[in-house]
Structures are given as C-alpha cells and as structure tokens.
C-alpha beads as a LAMMPS data file, in Angstrom:
LAMMPS data file: protein, C-alpha beads

72 atoms
71 bonds

1 atom types
1 bond types

-500.0 500.0 xlo xhi
-500.0 500.0 ylo yhi
-500.0 500.0 zlo zhi

Masses

1 110.0

Atoms # bond

1 1 1 -375.344 355.780 228.410
2 1 1 -378.757 357.379 228.771
3 1 1 -380.774 359.089 231.499
4 1 1 -384.338 358.219 230.406
5 1 1 -386.396 360.546 232.597
6 1 1 -388.871 361.313 229.827
7 1 1 -388.817 357.783 228.426
8 1 1 -390.159 355.949 231.463
9 1 1 -392.577 353.903 229.346
10 1 1 -389.858 352.526 227.067
11 1 1 -388.986 348.916 227.976
12 1 1 -385.339 348.352 228.906
13 1 1 -385.085 345.800 226.098
14 1 1 -385.523 348.697 223.685
15 1 1 -382.509 350.425 225.227
16 1 1 -380.504 347.225 224.730
17 1 1 -381.657 347.069 221.107
18 1 1 -380.332 350.626 220.672
19 1 1 -376.956 349.486 222.015
20 1 1 -377.244 351.331 225.327
21 1 1 -374.946 349.778 227.913
22 1 1 -375.718 352.002 230.907
23 1 1 -379.020 353.467 232.095
24 1 1 -379.075 356.002 234.917
25 1 1 -382.386 356.104 236.769
26 1 1 -381.206 358.924 239.053
27 1 1 -384.185 361.241 238.659
28 1 1 -386.702 358.620 239.728
29 1 1 -384.495 357.579 242.641
30 1 1 -384.218 361.205 243.732
31 1 1 -387.976 361.729 243.441
32 1 1 -388.626 358.594 245.500
33 1 1 -386.147 359.758 248.145
34 1 1 -387.791 363.171 248.372
35 1 1 -391.208 361.559 248.706
36 1 1 -389.934 359.301 251.508
37 1 1 -388.374 362.286 253.301
38 1 1 -391.636 364.210 253.053
39 1 1 -393.547 361.260 254.541
40 1 1 -391.120 360.964 257.455
41 1 1 -391.156 364.723 258.055
42 1 1 -394.961 364.771 258.117
43 1 1 -395.019 361.880 260.591
44 1 1 -392.482 363.583 262.877
45 1 1 -394.457 366.832 262.748
46 1 1 -397.734 365.034 263.445
47 1 1 -396.348 363.012 266.365
48 1 1 -393.812 365.574 267.598
49 1 1 -391.608 362.539 268.130
50 1 1 -389.267 360.163 266.307
51 1 1 -390.728 357.050 267.908
52 1 1 -393.021 356.176 264.964
53 1 1 -390.411 356.711 262.259
54 1 1 -387.292 355.126 263.774
55 1 1 -388.135 351.531 262.837
56 1 1 -389.174 352.558 259.313
57 1 1 -385.951 354.520 258.788
58 1 1 -383.800 351.748 260.257
59 1 1 -385.457 349.129 258.018
60 1 1 -384.903 351.352 254.976
61 1 1 -381.219 351.746 255.754
62 1 1 -380.736 348.024 256.421
63 1 1 -382.533 346.986 253.224
64 1 1 -380.404 349.364 251.146
65 1 1 -377.183 348.082 252.705
66 1 1 -378.270 344.552 251.752
67 1 1 -379.113 345.727 248.214
68 1 1 -375.716 347.401 247.832
69 1 1 -373.979 344.170 248.849
70 1 1 -376.044 342.194 246.335
71 1 1 -375.305 344.613 243.486
72 1 1 -371.645 345.190 244.382

Bonds

1 1 1 2
2 1 2 3
3 1 3 4
4 1 4 5
5 1 5 6
6 1 6 7
7 1 7 8
8 1 8 9
9 1 9 10
10 1 10 11
11 1 11 12
12 1 12 13
13 1 13 14
14 1 14 15
15 1 15 16
16 1 16 17
17 1 17 18
18 1 18 19
19 1 19 20
20 1 20 21
21 1 21 22
22 1 22 23
23 1 23 24
24 1 24 25
25 1 25 26
26 1 26 27
27 1 27 28
28 1 28 29
29 1 29 30
30 1 30 31
31 1 31 32
32 1 32 33
33 1 33 34
34 1 34 35
35 1 35 36
36 1 36 37
37 1 37 38
38 1 38 39
39 1 39 40
40 1 40 41
41 1 41 42
42 1 42 43
43 1 43 44
44 1 44 45
45 1 45 46
46 1 46 47
47 1 47 48
48 1 48 49
49 1 49 50
50 1 50 51
51 1 51 52
52 1 52 53
53 1 53 54
54 1 54 55
55 1 55 56
56 1 56 57
57 1 57 58
58 1 58 59
59 1 59 60
60 1 60 61
61 1 61 62
62 1 62 63
63 1 63 64
64 1 64 65
65 1 65 66
66 1 66 67
67 1 67 68
68 1 68 69
69 1 69 70
70 1 70 71
71 1 71 72
C-alpha cells in the first residue's frame, strides 16, 4: 500500500511493477473536494442565494452515488 502524494507523475504501472496492491489517492481527492467547496461558497456569496448551486451540487451527489455503485 502506498499514498503517492509526491509521486503524482509516476505511472500506475510502475506501482504494479513494484508489487504495490493498493494505492490511496486521498490527498488529491481531498484537495479536489476543497476546491469544489470553495467554488460553491464563492458562488453562494456572489449570488446571496443557493439557486445557482443547487443543480450543480445535486448532479455531483448523483454522479458519485452512481460511481460508488459501479466500484462496489
């Protein structure tokens, strides 16, 4: 198992060649989530409303539920 935060340029085939059986991409997922939250927060602040973010947030949730079903 590895957490390759500093090795983002290394192809996953290289990890397989090293015998790695589990890769945790948690840091990049967390950074992407924070970036998405910042974008939504800025939009809410700008609009002083949720109306322009609701569909985006709903689509994000639905697409992740679908992804979880595909992976699981």
